[in-house]
C-alpha positions in Angstrom: -39.3 -103.9 34.1 -42.1 -105.6 31.5 -42.5 -109.0 31.7 -42.5 -110.6 28.4 -45.8 -113.4 27.8 -44.8 -117.2 27.4 -45.5 -116.9 23.6 -43.4 -113.6 23.3 -40.9 -115.5 25.4 -40.7 -118.8 23.4 -39.9 -117.0 20.2 -37.1 -114.4 22.2 -35.5 -117.8 23.5 -35.6 -119.3 19.9 -34.5 -116.1 18.2 -31.6 -115.9 20.5 -30.2 -119.4 20.7 -31.9 -120.4 24.5 -33.2 -123.3 23.3 -30.2 -123.9 21.1 -29.1 -127.7 22.1 -24.9 -128.5 22.8 -22.7 -129.5 20.5 -22.8 -133.3 20.5 -20.5 -135.2 22.9 -17.4 -137.4 21.0 -18.5 -141.0 20.5 -15.8 -142.8 21.0 -12.1 -143.0 19.9 -11.2 -139.7 18.4 -8.8 -138.4 16.3 -6.3 -136.1 17.4 -5.0 -133.0 16.2 -2.2 -134.0 14.0 -4.7 -137.7 12.7 -6.9 -135.0 12.0 -4.5 -133.0 10.1 -3.2 -136.5 8.4 -6.2 -137.6 7.4 -6.6 -134.6 5.3 -3.6 -134.6 3.3 -5.4 -137.7 1.2 -3.1 -138.2 -1.5 0.7 -138.6 -1.3 4.0 -139.8 -2.4 6.3 -142.9 -1.9 9.6 -143.6 -3.2 11.3 -146.5 -2.8 15.2 -146.0 -3.9 17.9 -147.9 -2.7 21.0 -150.3 -3.7 17.7 -152.5 -5.1 17.4 -150.0 -7.7 20.8 -151.0 -9.3 20.4 -154.7 -8.6 16.9 -155.4 -9.8 15.9 -156.8 -6.1 13.1 -156.1 -3.6 14.4 -157.6 -0.8 18.7 -156.9 -0.9 19.9 -159.3 1.3 22.8 -156.0 2.7 26.1 -158.0 0.9 26.0 -155.8 -1.9 29.0 -153.3 -2.5 27.6 -149.7 -1.7 29.7 -148.6 -4.5 26.8 -149.7 -6.7 24.8 -147.0 -6.0 25.6 -144.5 -8.0 22.8 -142.4 -9.1 24.7 -139.9 -11.7 21.6 -137.4 -12.1 19.8 -137.6 -9.1 17.8 -134.3 -8.7 15.8 -134.6 -5.7 13.3 -131.2 -6.9 12.6 -133.0 -9.9 10.5 -136.0 -7.6 9.2 -133.2 -5.2 8.2 -131.0 -8.6 6.9 -133.7 -10.4 4.5 -134.7 -6.8 3.6 -131.3 -6.3 2.0 -131.5 -9.9 0.4 -134.7 -9.3 -1.6 -132.9 -6.4 0.1 -135.2 -3.7 0.8 -133.3 -0.6 4.0 -135.3 1.0 6.7 -137.6 0.2 7.8 -140.4 2.3 11.2 -142.1 1.5 13.1 -145.4 2.1 15.7 -143.7 3.8 16.8 -147.1 5.0 15.3 -150.6 3.7 16.0 -154.6 4.7 18.9 -154.9 3.0 20.4 -152.1 6.1 21.5 -149.5 3.2 20.9 -145.7 4.5 20.5 -143.1 2.1 22.3 -140.6 4.6 26.1 -140.7 6.1 24.7 -142.5 9.4 27.5 -142.4 12.1 25.8 -145.6 13.2 26.4 -148.0 10.0 29.1 -148.8 7.3 26.4 -149.6 4.6 25.6 -145.3 3.8 25.5 -143.1 1.2 29.5 -141.8 2.6 30.4 -145.8 1.4 29.0 -145.3 -2.4 30.4 -144.3 -5.5 27.5 -141.3 -5.8 28.9 -138.4 -5.3 32.1 -139.6 -4.0 30.8 -140.9 -0.5 29.7 -137.0 0.1 25.8 -137.2 -0.8 22.9 -137.1 0.8 19.4 -138.1 -0.4 17.9 -137.2 3.2 19.3 -133.7 2.4 18.9 -133.2 -0.7 15.0 -134.5 -0.7 13.9 -132.5 2.7 15.2 -129.3 0.9 13.4 -130.0 -2.2 10.2 -130.4 -0.3 10.7 -127.1 1.6 11.0 -125.6 -1.9 7.6 -126.8 -3.0 5.6 -126.8 -0.3 5.3 -130.7 0.6 5.8 -132.4 3.9 8.6 -135.1 4.2 8.5 -138.7 5.7 10.3 -141.4 6.1 10.7 -144.7 6.2 13.3 -147.0 8.3 13.2 -150.8 8.3 13.7 -152.3 11.6 14.9 -155.5 10.1 19.0 -154.8 9.1 20.7 -157.8 6.8 23.8 -155.5 6.9 24.3 -154.9 10.7 26.9 -157.0 12.1 25.0 -156.0 15.3 21.2 -157.5 14.1 20.1 -160.4 16.6 21.7 -158.7 19.3 20.7 -157.1 22.8 22.4 -153.8 21.1 20.4 -153.9 18.0 17.4 -152.0 19.1 19.6 -148.9 20.8 21.8 -148.7 17.8 18.5 -148.5 15.3 16.6 -145.8 17.8 19.9 -143.8 17.6 20.0 -144.3 13.9 16.0 -142.8 14.0 17.0 -140.1 16.0 19.7 -138.6 13.3 17.1 -138.7 10.9 14.5 -136.9 13.1 16.5 -134.8 14.5 18.9 -133.4 11.3 16.3 -132.7 8.1 14.1 -131.1 9.6 10.0 -131.4 10.1 8.7 -135.2 9.5 5.2 -135.7 9.0 5.2 -139.6 9.2 7.5 -141.8 10.5 6.8 -145.5 8.3 7.7 -148.5 10.1 7.1 -152.3 9.0 7.5 -155.4 10.7 8.7 -157.1 7.5 11.6 -160.5 8.3 12.3 -163.2 6.0 11.8 -166.5 6.9 14.9 -168.1 8.3 16.4 -164.9 9.0 18.3 -163.7 12.7 15.7 -163.8 15.4 15.1 -159.4 16.9 12.4 -158.2 19.2 11.8 -155.0 17.8 11.4 -152.4 20.8 8.7 -150.1 19.3 8.2 -148.5 22.6 11.8 -147.2 22.3 11.5 -146.1 18.1 7.9 -144.4 18.7 9.5 -142.3 22.2 12.1 -141.0 19.7 9.4 -140.0 17.3 7.6 -138.5 19.5 10.4 -136.7 21.4 12.0 -135.3 18.1 8.5 -135.0 16.0 5.6 -134.9 18.2 3.3 -133.9 15.4 4.6 -136.4 13.0 1.9 -139.7 12.6 3.3 -143.3 13.1 2.4 -145.6 10.9 3.3 -149.3 11.5 0.6 -152.7 11.0 -1.3 -151.2 14.0 0.0 -147.6 14.4 0.1 -146.0 16.9 -1.4 -142.9 15.1 -1.3 -144.7 11.1 -2.6 -148.5 10.5 -1.7 -150.6 7.4 -4.8 -151.7 5.4 -3.7 -155.8 5.0 -2.8 -155.3 1.3 -0.5 -153.9 -0.7 -3.6 -153.7 -4.3 -4.8 -150.1 -3.5 -8.5 -151.4 -1.7 -9.7 -150.6 1.9 -12.6 -152.5 3.0 -16.0 -151.3 1.9 -16.5 -151.3 5.3 -13.5 -149.0 7.2 -13.9 -148.2 10.6 -11.1 -145.6 11.4 -11.1 -147.6 15.2 -8.5 -150.3 15.8 -8.7 -152.4 19.2 -4.5 -153.5 19.2 -4.0 -154.3 23.1 -2.3 -157.6 22.5 -1.4 -157.4 19.2 2.1 -156.5 17.6 3.6 -155.6 14.4 4.5 -158.3 11.7 3.6 -161.7 12.4 1.9 -160.5 15.8 -0.5 -158.3 13.8 -4.3 -158.6 13.5 -5.5 -160.8 10.6 -5.2 -158.6 7.3 -9.2 -158.8 7.5 -9.1 -157.4 10.6 -6.6 -154.4 9.2 -9.0 -153.8 5.9 -12.0 -153.0 7.7 -11.0 -151.9 11.3 -12.9 -152.6 14.5 -16.4 -150.9 15.0 -16.3 -148.8 18.5 -12.5 -149.9 18.4 -10.6 -149.0 21.3 -8.4 -146.9 19.4 -8.8 -143.8 16.9 -6.0 -145.4 13.8 -7.4 -145.0 11.0 -6.7 -146.6 7.2 -3.2 -146.3 5.0 -3.4 -147.8 1.7 -0.2 -148.4 0.4 0.1 -149.7 -3.9 3.1 -149.0 -6.2 2.3 -147.7 -9.8 4.6 -150.6 -11.3 4.0 -154.1 -10.1 7.1 -153.5 -7.8 8.2 -151.5 -5.3 11.8 -150.7 -6.7 12.1 -149.4 -10.2 13.3 -152.0 -12.7 13.3 -151.3 -16.9 11.5 -154.5 -17.4 8.1 -152.9 -16.0 8.5 -149.4 -17.7 5.5 -151.3 -19.6 3.7 -152.4 -17.1 2.7 -149.2 -15.0 -1.1 -148.9 -13.4 -3.1 -147.6 -16.4 -5.2 -144.7 -15.7 -8.4 -146.8 -15.1 -6.8 -148.7 -12.5 -5.4 -145.7 -10.2 -9.0 -144.0 -10.5 -10.5 -147.5 -9.3 -7.5 -147.3 -6.6 -8.5 -143.8 -6.1 -12.2 -144.5 -5.2 -11.5 -147.6 -3.2 -8.6 -145.7 -0.9 -9.2 -142.0 -0.2 -13.0 -142.7 -1.2 -13.4 -145.5 1.8 -12.2 -143.6 4.5 -8.2 -143.9 3.7 -5.5 -141.9 2.9 -3.3 -143.2 -0.7 0.4 -143.5 -0.8 1.5 -144.3 -4.1 4.9 -145.7 -4.7 6.3 -143.9 -7.2 9.9 -145.6 -7.7 12.7 -143.7 -8.9 15.5 -145.1 -11.7 18.8 -145.7 -12.0 19.4 -142.4 -13.0 18.3 -140.8 -9.9 15.0 -139.5 -11.7 11.3 -140.2 -11.5 10.6 -141.9 -15.1 8.5 -140.6 -17.6 6.3 -143.3 -18.2 5.5 -142.9 -14.8 4.9 -139.0 -14.5 3.3 -138.8 -17.4 0.7 -141.9 -15.5 0.6 -139.2 -12.9 -0.6 -135.7 -15.0 -3.2 -138.2 -16.2 -4.1 -139.3 -12.8 -4.3 -136.4 -11.8 -6.3 -134.5 -15.0 -8.6 -137.3 -14.0 -9.3 -136.8 -11.0 -9.5 -132.5 -11.3 -12.0 -133.1 -13.8 -14.2 -135.6 -11.8 -14.6 -133.5 -9.1 -14.2 -130.2 -10.6 -17.9 -128.5 -10.1 -19.8 -129.4 -7.1 -23.4 -129.4 -8.5 -24.9 -129.8 -5.1 -23.1 -126.9 -3.6 -25.6 -123.9 -2.4 -28.4 -126.3 -3.1 -31.3 -126.8 -0.3 -31.4 -129.6 1.9 -34.3 -130.7 4.0 -33.6 -133.1 7.1 -36.1 -135.3 8.8 -34.7 -134.0 11.9 -31.9 -131.4 13.3 -30.3 -130.6 15.9 -31.6 -127.3 17.5 -29.0 -124.5 17.1 -27.8 -122.7 13.7 -24.9 -124.0 13.7 -26.2 -127.8 13.5 -29.1 -126.9 10.2 -29.1 -129.0 7.2 -27.9 -126.4 4.9 -24.1 -126.8 6.0 -24.1 -129.9 3.8 -24.2 -128.3 1.0 -21.2 -125.0 2.2 -18.4 -126.6 1.1 -16.9 -126.2 4.0 -15.6 -129.6 6.3 -15.4 -127.2 9.3 -19.2 -126.9 9.6 -21.9 -130.0 9.6 -25.4 -131.0 10.5 -26.3 -133.0 13.8 -29.3 -134.5 15.2 -30.9 -134.9 18.8 -28.4 -137.6 20.5 -31.0 -139.7 21.0 -32.1 -139.7 17.0 -29.8 -142.0 15.5 -31.7 -142.4 11.5 -32.4 -139.4 9.5 -33.5 -138.4 5.9 -31.5 -136.0 4.2 -32.9 -134.8 0.8 -31.2 -132.5 -1.7 -32.6 -130.2 -4.5 -30.7 -129.8 -7.3 -33.0 -127.0 -8.7 -33.0 -128.7 -11.8 -32.5 -131.7 -13.6 -28.9 -132.6 -13.5 -26.8 -135.9 -14.5 -24.9 -137.2 -12.0 -22.6 -140.2 -11.5 -20.5 -140.2 -8.1 -21.6 -138.7 -4.1 -19.3 -137.9 -1.9 -20.6 -138.0 2.0 -18.0 -136.8 4.7 -18.7 -137.4 8.3 -17.4 -134.6 10.7 -14.7 -137.2 12.7 -13.9 -134.8 15.2 -16.7 -136.1 16.8 -16.0 -139.9 16.5 -16.6 -142.3 13.5 -20.7 -142.9 14.0 -22.7 -143.8 11.0 -23.1 -147.7 10.4 -25.1 -148.2 7.1 -26.8 -145.6 4.6 -28.6 -145.9 1.6 -29.5 -143.2 -1.6 -31.8 -142.2 -3.4 -32.9 -140.3 -6.4 -36.3 -138.9 -7.7 -36.9 -139.9 -10.6 -40.7 -138.8 -11.9 -42.9 -138.4 -8.6 -41.2 -141.5 -7.0 -37.7 -141.8 -5.1 -36.3 -144.9 -6.1 -33.1 -146.8 -4.4 -29.6 -146.0 -6.1 -27.2 -147.5 -3.6 -26.8 -149.1 -0.1 -23.3 -149.3 1.8 -21.9 -149.3 5.0 -19.3 -146.8 6.4 -18.6 -143.1 5.7 -16.0 -141.6 8.1 -13.3 -139.0 6.8 -14.5 -139.1 2.9 -16.7 -142.1 0.9 -17.0 -141.6 -2.8 -19.8 -143.5 -4.5 -19.6 -144.2 -7.9 -22.5 -145.2 -10.0 -23.7 -144.8 -13.9 -24.8 -141.6 -14.6 -28.6 -140.8 -13.4 -30.6 -138.0 -14.5 -32.6 -136.6 -11.6 -33.5 -133.6 -9.7 -33.5 -134.3 -5.9 -31.4 -137.4 -4.1 -31.8 -138.3 -0.8 -29.8 -139.6 2.1 -31.2 -142.1 4.7 -28.9 -142.8 7.8 -30.1 -146.2 8.2 -28.1 -147.2 11.6 -25.7 -145.0 13.4 -24.2 -145.7 17.1 -25.0 -141.9 17.9 -26.5 -139.3 16.1 -25.2 -139.0 13.2 -23.2 -136.2 12.5 -21.8 -135.4 9.0 -19.9 -132.4 7.1 -20.6 -132.7 3.8 -22.6 -133.9 0.4 -21.4 -133.5 -2.6 -22.5 -135.0 -6.2 -20.7 -134.6 -9.3 -20.5 -135.4 -13.1 -17.0 -137.5 -13.4 -16.2 -137.4 -17.9 -15.6 -140.5 -18.7 -12.2 -142.0 -19.2 
């Protein structure tokens, strides 16, 4: 065989990928496949519904006559249809709230729909909603409160197993569950009960291993630390939870809001907020539904700050989503679609100050519209500049950045500049990116934008940079 000269050998190795580097090694805690799928959902519906709907209470006492629950027009298909039209991907329902009332005929309680006036005790809200979610292509999730102000065994050594049995009913009778929602709420001066979350989580893992489990500290998804819909401007998907618990034993709200840089566990944040002042429906709040401007701000400070948005839309006493709420949801959907309709950077040329060797790491991957591809630097390179040539003077007021989080969250700070005439001018500077970072600013006109990665804990790995011109609300 004829030997290649050194220059020819070098050219051959380059064109065949002989010098290509391997993919970056994962950095720190990383998401599992269920967490990755969950993060891509971004936006879904919470429904608070039960006796509180009929008593105008937020926290029922558990002594309500179950007969009061009688939503004569209940239509779970209307809920699912509304969620689907709103662009939501799932519905999570309060299967059992603090009052202990079960929206399904649990054999472990006497405070359920079986004892209600609805359908003469023959109804099952979870059965109807699970079927409706399947019909409309939505995922189905459940909230069960460990705190129970009705059950006579609450506060005894027997209760944890009773609650676990109740969980098993839900997880074996109503189809796939994508998320199990827990909280550690418990009012002052209530019976003491040490919740066995290890037992509770094991029930979920056994019967719906694909489900993510939410609580203050996960183990899969964490609370954001407030109910205003605002994630931290710095938001790490990693958290240190050793030594902490759910409820009063959770880390401080400020920690939950931002996560822990280089935290031991991958536990991304979910932002829960209600479209109304309260979680349950009240006619007195029909004129207090959040404005479109408020909802768009929440979207940008939740989905746009490395979180998922769980928006509560309470069902009214008829068993329907109120027209005021559904109208606002459609306005919200229209505004989101209009804001992110046309990616002005898609297919545009990208110049990187440094790129890892190999076609699969090219900077052009940043504008291909695919989150499955990514740009990366060599392991030792932790800063870089990425310049997108828009080709012509372009008006824009939104930039969306996404890290390739399957390899971990790496970027600690970055800045954005835009070409103004012949010089680049600073536009803004921010900290973390994660799954998605939405940057909103007054409209500018430019031919080029530059993303400067200022600090990273490992070689940066980005999947997408998108640019938009959102219309005024």
